[in-house]
C-alpha positions in Angstrom: 33.0 86.3 138.4 34.2 86.2 142.0 33.5 82.5 142.2 35.4 81.8 138.9 38.4 83.8 140.2 38.3 82.0 143.5 38.3 78.6 141.8 41.1 79.6 139.4 43.2 80.9 142.3 42.5 77.7 144.3 43.6 75.6 141.4 46.9 77.4 141.3 47.3 77.2 145.1 46.7 73.4 145.1 49.4 73.0 142.4 51.7 75.3 144.3 51.3 73.3 147.5 52.3 70.1 145.6 55.4 71.8 144.2 56.2 73.4 147.5 55.9 70.1 149.4 57.8 68.1 146.8 60.7 70.5 147.1 61.2 69.5 150.8 60.4 65.9 150.3 62.7 65.3 147.4 65.4 67.8 148.3 65.7 69.7 145.0 64.8 73.1 143.7 62.5 72.3 140.8 59.5 72.2 143.0 60.5 75.5 144.6 60.5 77.3 141.3 57.2 75.7 140.3 55.6 76.8 143.5 57.0 80.3 143.2 55.6 80.9 139.7 52.1 79.7 140.7 52.1 81.7 143.9 53.3 84.8 142.1 50.5 84.4 139.6 47.9 84.3 142.4 49.3 87.5 144.0 49.3 89.3 140.6 46.0 88.1 139.2 43.8 87.4 142.2 44.3 90.1 144.9 41.0 89.1 146.6 41.6 85.4 146.9 40.5 84.1 150.2 43.8 82.3 151.0 46.2 85.1 150.1 47.7 85.1 153.5 48.9 81.6 152.9 50.0 82.5 149.4 52.1 85.4 150.7 53.7 83.3 153.4 54.6 80.5 151.0 55.8 82.9 148.3 58.1 84.7 150.8 59.5 81.4 152.0 60.5 80.4 148.4 62.5 83.6 148.1 64.0 83.1 151.5 65.2 79.7 150.5 66.7 81.2 147.4 68.6 83.6 149.6 66.7 86.6 148.3 65.9 88.3 151.6 64.6 91.6 150.2 62.0 89.8 148.1 61.1 87.5 151.0 60.7 90.5 153.3 58.4 92.3 150.9 55.9 89.5 150.9 56.2 88.9 154.7 55.5 92.6 155.2 52.5 92.5 153.0 51.1 89.6 155.0 51.6 91.4 158.3 50.0 94.6 157.1 47.1 93.1 155.2 46.3 90.0 157.3 46.8 90.9 161.0 44.5 88.1 162.2 46.0 85.4 160.0 47.4 82.2 161.5 50.6 83.1 159.5 51.0 86.5 161.1 53.4 85.4 163.9 55.3 83.2 161.6 55.9 86.1 159.2 57.0 88.3 162.0 59.5 85.7 163.2 61.0 85.4 159.7 61.2 89.2 159.4 63.2 89.2 162.6 65.5 86.5 161.3 66.0 88.4 158.0 66.6 91.6 159.9 63.9 93.5 158.0 61.5 96.0 159.6 58.2 94.7 161.0 55.4 97.0 159.8 52.5 98.1 161.9 49.3 96.1 161.5 47.2 97.7 158.8 43.5 97.5 158.0 42.6 93.9 157.5 42.3 92.8 153.9 38.5 92.8 153.1 39.0 89.4 151.5 40.7 87.9 154.5 37.6 86.6 156.3 37.0 83.0 155.3 34.6 81.6 157.9 31.8 81.2 157.4 32.0 83.3 154.2 33.4 80.5 152.0 31.5 78.8 149.3 31.2 75.6 147.3 32.1 76.0 143.6 32.5 73.9 140.5 36.0 72.6 141.4 37.3 69.2 142.4 37.8 69.1 146.2 41.2 67.8 147.3 39.9 67.9 150.9 36.5 66.3 151.2 37.1 63.1 149.2 34.3 61.4 151.2 31.7 63.1 149.0 33.0 61.4 145.9 33.3 58.1 147.6 29.8 58.2 148.9 28.5 59.3 145.5 30.3 56.3 143.9 28.4 54.1 146.3 25.0 55.4 145.2 24.5 58.3 147.7 23.2 61.6 146.5 25.5 64.3 148.0 24.0 67.8 148.5 26.4 70.7 148.8 24.7 74.1 149.2 25.6 77.8 149.2 23.0 79.1 151.7 22.9 82.6 153.2 26.3 83.3 154.8 28.4 81.8 152.1 30.6 84.0 150.0 29.0 83.3 146.6 26.5 86.1 146.2 28.1 89.3 147.5 28.8 90.9 150.8 25.2 91.5 151.9 24.4 87.8 151.3 27.6 86.7 153.2 26.7 88.8 156.2 23.0 87.7 156.2 23.5 85.3 159.1 25.1 87.8 161.5 23.3 87.3 164.8 21.3 84.4 163.2 23.7 81.5 162.9 21.7 78.4 162.3 18.4 80.1 162.9 18.3 81.6 159.4 20.2 79.1 157.2 18.9 75.8 158.7 15.5 76.4 157.1 17.1 77.0 153.7 19.1 73.8 153.9 16.2 71.7 155.1 14.1 73.2 152.2 16.6 71.8 149.7 16.5 68.4 151.4 12.7 68.5 151.2 12.9 69.2 147.5 15.2 66.2 146.9 12.9 64.0 148.9 9.9 65.2 146.9 11.8 64.4 143.7 12.6 60.9 144.8 16.4 61.7 144.8 16.7 61.4 148.6 15.3 58.7 150.9 13.8 60.5 154.0 14.7 57.4 156.1 18.4 57.5 155.1 19.5 61.1 155.6 22.9 62.0 156.9 24.6 65.4 157.6 28.2 66.3 157.8 30.2 69.5 158.0 33.5 71.1 158.9 34.3 74.4 160.6 31.2 76.5 160.1 29.8 73.3 158.7 30.7 71.6 162.0 28.7 74.3 163.8 25.8 73.8 161.3 25.8 70.1 161.8 25.8 70.3 165.6 23.1 72.9 165.4 21.0 70.8 162.9 20.9 67.7 165.0 20.0 69.7 168.1 16.9 71.1 166.2 15.7 68.2 164.2 15.6 64.4 164.4 15.4 63.8 160.7 19.0 62.6 160.2 20.2 59.1 160.9 23.9 59.9 161.0 25.9 63.1 161.7 29.6 64.0 161.4 30.8 67.1 163.2 34.2 68.4 162.1 36.2 71.1 164.0 33.0 73.0 165.1 32.1 76.0 167.0 29.6 74.8 169.6 30.0 77.3 172.4 30.2 80.9 171.3 31.4 82.1 174.7 34.4 79.8 175.0 35.2 80.3 171.3 35.4 84.0 172.0 38.0 83.4 174.7 40.1 80.7 173.1 40.1 81.0 169.3 42.8 82.9 167.6 40.2 85.1 166.0 37.5 84.8 168.7 37.9 88.3 170.2 36.9 90.1 167.0 35.2 87.5 165.0 32.6 86.3 167.5 31.3 89.8 168.3 31.1 90.6 164.6 29.1 87.5 163.8 27.0 87.5 167.0 25.9 91.1 166.4 27.6 92.6 169.5 30.2 92.3 172.1 30.1 89.4 174.6 28.8 91.6 177.4 26.2 93.4 175.4 25.1 90.3 173.3 25.6 87.5 175.7 22.1 86.2 175.1 22.9 85.8 171.4 26.2 84.1 172.2 24.3 81.5 174.3 21.2 81.2 172.1 23.4 80.5 169.1 25.6 77.8 170.8 24.8 74.2 169.8 26.1 73.0 173.2 22.9 74.4 174.8 20.8 72.0 172.7 23.0 68.9 173.0 20.6 67.1 175.3 18.0 67.1 172.4 20.3 65.2 170.0 18.9 61.8 168.8 21.3 61.3 165.9 24.4 59.1 166.2 27.3 61.6 166.0 31.0 61.3 165.1 33.2 64.2 166.2 36.5 64.8 164.4 39.1 67.5 165.5 42.7 68.4 165.1 44.5 68.8 168.5 46.5 71.9 167.3 43.5 73.7 165.9 43.8 77.4 166.9 40.8 78.6 164.8 38.2 76.3 166.3 40.1 74.9 169.3 39.7 71.3 170.2 37.8 72.2 173.3 34.8 72.9 171.1 34.7 69.4 169.9 35.4 68.0 173.4 32.5 70.0 174.8 30.1 68.6 172.3 31.3 65.0 172.6 31.2 65.2 176.4 27.7 66.7 176.2 26.5 63.8 174.0 28.0 61.3 176.4 26.4 63.0 179.4 23.0 63.0 177.7 23.4 59.3 177.0 20.9 59.2 174.2 23.0 58.4 171.1 26.1 56.5 169.9 29.0 58.8 169.6 32.8 58.8 169.0 35.5 61.4 169.2 38.6 61.3 167.1 41.6 63.5 167.8 44.4 64.2 165.2 47.7 64.9 166.9 49.4 68.0 165.6 46.4 68.7 163.4 45.7 72.4 162.7 42.3 73.7 161.5 43.5 73.0 158.0 44.8 69.5 158.6 42.0 68.2 156.4 43.7 69.9 153.4 47.3 70.3 154.5 47.9 67.8 157.3 49.5 64.4 157.4 48.3 62.2 154.5 47.5 59.4 156.9 45.3 61.8 158.9 43.5 63.1 155.8 42.8 59.5 154.6 41.6 58.6 158.1 39.3 61.6 158.2 37.6 60.7 155.0 37.4 57.0 155.7 35.8 57.6 159.1 33.1 59.8 157.6 32.2 57.2 155.0 32.2 54.4 157.6 30.0 56.3 160.0 27.4 57.4 157.5 27.3 53.9 156.0 27.0 52.2 159.4 24.2 54.4 160.7 22.2 55.6 157.7 22.2 52.5 155.4 19.6 49.8 155.4 22.2 47.1 155.3 
């Protein structure tokens, strides 16, 4: 049921984003009303939607643009109280100051607020990762999994990789690859791996622990748990939670679970993609991994920076950047993992 609700809410959010953006691009209010109705539906029907911080911020903005400050303030305040670690928190506080409304104390974080790595892949068309469909149209088999750590089978399952990033879930994912190879669906000599955010971590971890893949694409990863702790907008609480202890008490885990410490083992040609304004997984993470690959001198590697790109640029950034992101993945995989 949770997966169905998440997909329905995401469908509404994607439509709301379209209406919301068209309101500013075309300069009329029709899009604003369309966005508002979709966003309000999400708030009313899907209180545990993973992206409700964005929903609340956009919904508040629609009321602010309609000169309804009381309604706007109500949703900004809900955001500040329920999502204190959200990337929208400071923006909401700024708007409350402009409106002249009280800024509430930070409350207990909404239990649905954590998205990384507890996201999941469901039966919904992705408006972010178009490269999957393009590769499939060219004859590639595309495997998208919900291994331990994803948000698809309850809280215990989602927390099953705490203190075991990569160590636990890599075996699950390779087992799925082995099954496809055994069935004749996948060619063991033409395997590629790609991922973004936690998937970026997982890709960089994978190629540091196996040489099975002929091409790899690492998007906005975490590769150094220690520097992530100090530079990410959620690092100070998220890293200790996921590593199983504070940085001083669990420093061995922070280092053991950092792909940067295995970069000299990589034998897979690797493309690194990262937004320059990423506050969630700062661009230094991608830079460290790329520099490590260059220093090791074993593989072909490229690093692409997207100016102004946030962690969500692949879904909400400049259209030219989103097109480029997907094209580069297809080109890299095709170049390094194809026979021709």
